[in-house]
C-alpha positions in Angstrom: 33.6 16.9 16.8 31.5 15.6 19.7 27.8 14.4 19.2 25.0 15.6 21.6 25.8 12.5 23.8 29.4 12.9 24.7 29.5 9.3 25.6 29.0 8.3 22.0 31.7 8.2 19.3 31.0 9.5 15.9 29.6 6.5 13.8 29.2 6.8 10.3 27.3 3.4 9.8 23.9 4.6 9.8 24.7 7.3 7.1 26.4 4.8 5.0 23.7 2.1 5.5 20.9 4.9 4.7 22.7 6.7 1.6 23.3 3.1 0.3 19.9 1.9 1.0 18.8 1.9 -2.6 21.1 -1.0 -3.3 19.2 -3.2 -0.9 15.7 -1.9 -2.3 16.7 -2.9 -5.9 18.0 -6.7 -4.5 14.7 -7.0 -3.1 12.7 -5.5 -5.9 14.6 -7.5 -8.5 13.9 -10.9 -6.6 10.4 -10.0 -6.5 10.3 -9.0 -10.3 12.3 -12.3 -11.1 9.5 -14.2 -9.1 12.5 -15.8 -7.1 10.0 -16.2 -3.8 7.4 -18.0 -5.6 10.0 -20.3 -7.5 11.3 -21.3 -4.0 7.8 -21.6 -2.7 7.4 -24.5 -5.3 10.4 -26.4 -4.5 11.0 -25.5 -0.7 14.8 -25.4 -1.0 17.3 -24.7 -4.0 20.7 -24.4 -4.6 22.2 -21.2 -6.6 22.8 -23.0 -10.0 19.6 -24.5 -10.0 17.9 -20.9 -9.1 20.1 -19.5 -11.9 18.6 -21.8 -14.4 15.6 -21.6 -13.5 15.4 -17.8 -13.8 17.4 -17.8 -16.9 20.2 -15.7 -15.7 23.4 -15.4 -17.7 25.5 -13.8 -14.8 28.2 -15.7 -13.3 27.9 -18.2 -10.3 29.8 -15.5 -8.3 27.2 -13.2 -9.2 24.1 -15.2 -8.1 26.0 -16.1 -4.9 26.2 -12.4 -4.0 22.8 -11.7 -4.9 21.3 -14.7 -2.8 23.6 -14.2 0.2 22.7 -10.5 0.3 19.2 -11.3 0.4 19.8 -13.9 3.2 21.9 -11.4 5.3 18.7 -8.9 4.7 16.7 -11.5 6.5 14.6 -12.5 3.0 16.3 -16.2 2.7 17.2 -18.8 4.9 20.4 -20.7 3.6 22.3 -24.0 4.7 25.8 -24.5 3.5 28.0 -21.9 1.7 28.5 -21.2 -1.9 28.3 -24.2 -4.0 26.8 -26.4 -1.7 24.5 -23.9 -0.2 20.5 -24.7 -0.1 18.4 -21.4 -0.1 14.5 -21.5 1.1 12.1 -18.8 1.9 11.7 -17.1 5.3 8.4 -17.3 7.0 7.7 -13.7 6.0 8.7 -13.9 2.5 6.8 -17.3 2.1 3.7 -15.9 3.2 4.1 -12.3 1.5 5.8 -12.9 -1.8 4.6 -16.1 -3.0 2.3 -15.0 -6.1 0.4 -18.4 -5.6 -1.0 -17.4 -1.9 -3.7 -15.1 -1.6 -1.5 -13.1 1.0 0.8 -12.0 -1.6 1.7 -8.2 -1.4 4.3 -7.9 -4.0 2.0 -6.1 -6.3 3.4 -2.8 -4.3 6.8 -3.8 -4.9 6.5 -4.4 -8.7 5.1 -1.1 -9.0 8.0 0.4 -7.1 10.2 -1.4 -9.2 8.6 -0.8 -12.6 7.3 2.9 -11.9 8.4 4.4 -8.8 12.1 3.6 -8.9 12.9 6.2 -11.8 10.5 8.7 -10.4 11.9 8.6 -7.0 15.2 10.0 -8.9 13.6 13.1 -9.5 12.9 13.7 -5.9 15.1 17.0 -6.0 13.0 18.6 -8.8 9.8 17.5 -6.9 11.1 19.5 -4.0 12.6 22.2 -5.9 9.1 22.9 -7.8 6.4 21.2 -5.9 5.2 19.7 -8.8 4.7 16.0 -9.7 7.6 13.5 -11.2 5.5 10.6 -12.7 4.0 10.0 -16.0 1.9 13.0 -15.9 5.1 15.3 -15.3 4.8 17.0 -18.7 1.3 16.1 -20.0 -1.0 18.4 -18.2 -2.9 15.4 -16.8 -3.2 14.4 -13.4 -2.0 11.1 -12.2 -5.3 9.3 -12.0 -6.3 10.6 -15.7 -2.9 8.9 -17.2 -3.3 5.7 -15.1 -7.1 5.2 -16.0 -6.4 5.9 -19.7 -3.9 3.0 -19.8 -5.2 -0.5 -19.0 -1.8 -2.1 -18.6 -0.8 0.9 -16.3 -4.0 0.9 -14.6 -3.5 -2.9 -13.8 -0.4 -2.3 -12.3 -1.2 0.7 -10.0 -4.5 -1.3 -8.8 -2.2 -4.4 -8.2 0.3 -1.9 -6.3 -2.5 -0.7 -4.2 -4.0 -3.9 -3.4 -0.6 -5.4 -2.2 0.2 -2.4 0.0 -3.6 -2.8 1.7 -4.4 -6.0 1.8 -2.9 -6.8 5.1 -4.8 -3.4 6.4 -8.2 -4.4 5.1 -8.1 -8.4 6.5 -7.0 -6.6 9.9 -9.9 -3.9 9.7 -12.5 -6.5 8.4 -11.7 -8.4 11.7 -10.6 -5.9 14.2 -13.1 -3.0 14.0 -16.5 -3.4 15.9 -19.1 -3.8 13.0 -21.7 -5.0 15.4 -23.8 -1.7 15.3 -23.5 -1.6 11.7 -25.1 -3.4 8.6 -24.2 -1.5 5.2 -20.5 -0.3 4.1 -19.4 1.7 0.9 -16.0 1.5 0.0 -15.3 4.7 -1.8 -12.7 4.7 -4.2 -13.2 0.8 -3.8 -10.7 -0.1 -6.5 -10.5 -3.9 -7.0 -13.1 -4.4 -4.0 -10.9 -6.2 -1.7 -11.9 -4.1 1.2 -15.6 -4.9 0.6 -14.7 -8.7 0.1 -12.6 -9.0 3.3 -15.7 -7.2 5.2 -18.1 -9.4 3.9 -16.0 -12.5 4.2 -15.4 -12.1 8.0 -18.7 -10.3 8.9 -21.3 -12.2 7.9 -24.3 -9.9 8.8 -22.6 -7.0 6.7 -23.5 -6.2 3.1 -21.0 -3.9 1.2 -20.7 -1.8 -1.9 -17.4 -1.2 -3.7 -17.8 2.5 -5.3 -15.2 3.6 -8.2 -15.0 4.9 -11.6 -16.3 2.6 -14.5 -12.7 1.5 -15.5 -12.6 -0.6 -12.2 -15.8 -2.5 -12.6 -14.3 -5.6 -13.9 -11.5 -6.2 -11.8 -13.8 -5.4 -8.6 -16.5 -7.9 -10.1 -13.6 -10.6 -10.5 -12.4 -9.9 -7.0 -15.9 -10.2 -5.6 -16.6 -13.6 -7.6 -13.0 -15.2 -6.4 -13.9 -14.3 -2.7 -17.5 -16.0 -3.1 -19.3 -13.0 -1.6 -21.5 -11.9 -4.6 -24.6 -12.1 -2.7 -23.4 -9.6 -0.3 -21.2 -7.1 -2.3 -22.1 -5.2 -5.2 -20.1 -2.8 -7.4 -21.3 0.6 -8.1 -19.7 2.8 -10.9 -19.4 6.5 -10.4 -17.4 9.6 -9.6 -17.3 10.6 -5.9 -16.4 14.2 -6.6 -19.5 14.2 -9.3 -22.0 11.5 -8.2 -23.5 11.2 -4.6 -22.0 8.3 -2.7 -24.6 5.5 -1.8 -25.8 6.1 1.9 -24.3 3.5 4.4 -23.6 3.1 8.0 -19.8 2.9 7.4 -18.1 4.5 4.6 -14.2 3.6 4.0 -11.5 5.3 1.9 -8.6 3.3 1.7 -5.3 5.4 0.7 -7.7 8.1 -0.9 -7.3 11.3 1.5 -3.5 11.4 0.8 -4.0 11.7 -2.6 -5.3 15.5 -2.3 -4.4 18.6 -0.6 -6.2 19.7 2.4 -9.2 21.4 0.7 -10.1 18.5 -1.0 -9.6 16.2 1.8 -12.1 18.3 3.8 -14.6 18.0 0.8 -14.3 14.2 0.7 -14.9 14.0 4.3 -17.8 16.2 3.7 -18.9 13.9 1.1 -18.7 10.9 3.3 -20.3 12.7 6.5 -23.5 13.4 4.0 -24.0 9.9 3.1 -23.8 8.8 6.9 -26.8 8.3 9.2 -26.4 9.7 12.8 -24.1 7.2 14.4 -22.5 6.1 11.2 -18.6 6.0 11.0 -16.0 7.4 8.4 -13.0 5.2 8.1 -9.7 6.4 6.3 -7.2 3.6 6.1 -3.6 5.0 5.5 -0.3 5.3 6.8 -1.0 7.9 9.7 1.8 9.8 10.8 2.5 9.7 14.7 1.4 13.2 16.1 5.3 14.1 17.0 6.4 13.0 13.6 9.2 10.9 14.7 8.4 7.4 14.4 6.3 6.5 11.4 9.1 7.3 9.1 7.3 4.9 6.4 3.9 7.4 6.6 6.3 10.3 6.0 8.0 8.5 2.8 4.6 7.9 1.7 4.1 11.7 2.2 6.8 12.4 -0.3 5.5 9.7 -2.4 2.5 11.7 -2.7 4.7 14.7 -3.8 6.0 12.6 -6.8 2.4 11.3 -7.7 0.4 14.2 -7.2 2.1 17.2 -6.3 -0.2 18.7 -3.7 -1.3 15.4 -1.8 0.6 14.4 1.6 -0.3 12.1 4.3 -1.3 13.1 7.7 -1.2 12.8 11.5 -4.1 11.8 13.8 -4.3 15.5 14.9 -4.8 16.7 11.4 -7.5 14.0 11.1 -9.2 15.2 14.0 -9.2 18.9 13.6 -10.6 18.2 9.7 -13.6 15.7 11.2 -14.2 18.6 13.9 -14.5 21.2 11.2 -16.8 18.7 9.1 -19.1 18.2 12.1 -18.2 14.6 13.3 -18.9 14.0 17.1 -15.8 11.9 18.0 -12.8 10.4 16.5 -10.5 7.1 17.5 -7.5 5.5 16.0 -7.2 1.9 15.3 -3.6 0.3 14.5 -3.6 -2.0 11.7 -0.6 -3.7 9.8 2.9 -2.1 10.2 2.5 1.5 9.7 -1.0 1.8 9.0 -3.9 2.6 10.9 -7.9 3.2 10.5 -8.4 7.2 11.3 -12.3 6.7 12.4 -14.7 9.8 12.6 -18.3 9.0 14.1 -21.2 11.1 13.2 
């Protein structure tokens, strides 16, 4: 059978690579859970048997060679030599982003994927058949956030995961967005206050507020102290569905809109609109899907993840965002690319 391009022979490579993709994912997630990249950052370079001992692994030497060489082939480790004589070290990317000792660590999202989402994604078929959530709240009658916020350890895992996936975006946004016209910012659903801290750190004229439920107050306060921006960042506890947002020149929401159905998305945008002055900006930092829905595959996978996590949440295109912004009454919109598949969708009042 011929493909659409008669000059191209059928090739199963992509099918097999994607179909077995969970193998590669599990290798990386396991390495993160073991703290392998943090270990290598401390020692610069190590041999396989030393890594095996340090990680207290009881597998054979051949198993550890296979594990480390797979990570090398995937581009996550450097290697000099072969098998018993090989020395392994981090790549530039894993050294920066997967060493827990560095503030640039993003492994929290990978830890959450390994410890929570790995099993839940095994239920994707059920999610598509039923349209129902497939996580901890599947059979309990509660929504995701009620379950997570009632369990301190689960909440910490979730917050670390969200911080990991968004930290690079928050840094880029704090450096790239034009704050010259503004003085105040409220991050609605601010979680651990990382976005507020980043903006305060990189924009000395800005004062910020991280707004979230009371369960996040201690985590947010600790973040603010760690970045030494307590003089310009404060924490306010509240529920944006029940309490008015503090008024500010800029209202941000990082990975918030995609949690909800369209009706609730519009409600949240209206809440932000009401808290802004004329000329103020509402910013949604998410994995905005390209309008043709072909390029940002990560954004579409994240949208499926919202099926797993919330049932009726979904990620969206910039065209979707424009339509909602116009419906609310915003005057104009723009899109600011951030890190990888993420962007800041901006609506101006």
